[in-house]
N, C-alpha and C positions, 0 to 999 in steps of 0.2 A: 333566693326567693323562688317560690313555687310559681309555675306557669299560670295556674288559675288565679293566683293573687295578682300577678302581673297584668292580667286582663282588666282588672279594676282600675288600673292607672291610665287606661286608654279611653279617649272620648268616643271612638267608634271602632268597634270590632265587627267585621262582617261575619266571620266564622272562626271558630277555634276548635282544635282537636283537643279534647279534655284529658289527655294523658297527664298523669302526675309526674312532673319532672322538676328538678331544682336547677335554676339558672344562676350561675355565679358571675357572669359578665356578658356584655353585649359587644359584638364585633361586626363590622361591615366589610372587612378585608379578609377573604378566605385564607390568605397566607398567614394570618395572625390568630386564627381560631385555635382555641385549646379546649380541653375537656370541660364540660359543663356550660359552654357558651351558647347563647342565642345568636344565630347568624342572621343579620339584617340584609335581606336581598335587595339592595338599592339599585334601581335602574339608572344607568348613566348614559352619556352621549356615545361612548365607544364600546362599552361592555355592559351587560346586564347581570347584576348580582344573582339573579335567579339561576343563571347558567352555572354559577360556581357553588351552588348549594351542595351537590354531591361531594365536592372536595372539602367543603367546610364540615360536613357530617363525618367524613373519614377522619378529619383532624380532631373530632371530639364534640362538635356541635350537637346539643341534645334537643334543639327545637329551631325552627326558622320563622322569621317575620317576613311575610310575603304579600304581594298584591294579587297573586293568583295561585290556586292550588298547584302543587308540584307532585310528581310521582317519586316521593321519598318516604323513608320509613320512620321519620321522627314527627312529633307534633308540629302543626303549622298554625300560626296566628295570622289570619288573613285580614288585611286592613286596606282601606282605599289608597293610602300613600305610605310606603315604608319610610321615606325620608321624614315625613311629618310625625310618624309614630315613634321613630327612633329616639327622639329627645325625651319624651315622657317615659319610654321604656327604660332607657339608660339611667335616667334620674331615679326611677323606682328601684331598679336593681341595686343601685348604690346608696339607697336610703335617703334620697332627696338631699344631697349634701349642701346645695346652695341655700337651703332654708336654715342651716345650722351655723353659717358663717357670714360675716359681712362681705358683700361683693360690690366692687366699684367698677363700672364700665366706662370706658373712654372711647368716644367716636369722633369722627371728623376727617378732614382732608389732610391737614398738616399739623405736625407737633404732637401726635399721639404718643410716640415712643418716648419723647422727652418728658411729656406730662406723666406718663406711667412711671418712668424711672424716678421722677421727683416724688410722686405719691408713695411709691414703695420705700424709697430712702427715708422719707419723713416718718412713715409708719414704723419702720424698723428702729429709727432713732428714738421713737416714743415707746419702744419695747414691744411692739406688736409683731406678730408673725405675718409676713406678707410675701406674695409671689406675683408673677405676671404670666399671663397666658395670652399669646397672640402671634403676630407676624414673625417676630424674631425667635420665639421659642417653639414654633410649630413647623411641621412639614409644609402645611398650607397656610394661607393668611388667616383662616379661621378654622379652628379644630372642629372635627365632626363631633356630634353629641356624645358618643361613647368615650372619646378621648377627653372631652371637657369634663364629663361627670367623673371619670377616673381621677383626673387632676384635682378636682374639688374634694373628692372623698379622701 
């Protein structure tokens, strides 16, 4: 997806460097960036993704999603909140996969895993393709937007 087309998927873009580049994936972990990726510089409690932009660019990132301009040689998409923008950006890059498939969400305090397993088993017995995404299948309890969109695509 072209960077300029990607801007249309965001509700608020403060500033964009209008270089024409193709984005093949979105990544928030600089250690997992590959050629053609947009690196999302997510600020965290112990580290700030903005500090890892040079490493991501060396690994092949062709653009960065940032909250403030950086001194880097790739196009920058400046937004008020990288974390909030990362979901719509990842969805757009992967062609909005959740709009093409049925999605069932299960929330609550107790019994989620059992409920999900029952739903998946029932759907599979009915001949449907089904999978689960969540606590037991992810590194964290909730996958970040890029991982979720990749899994749905």
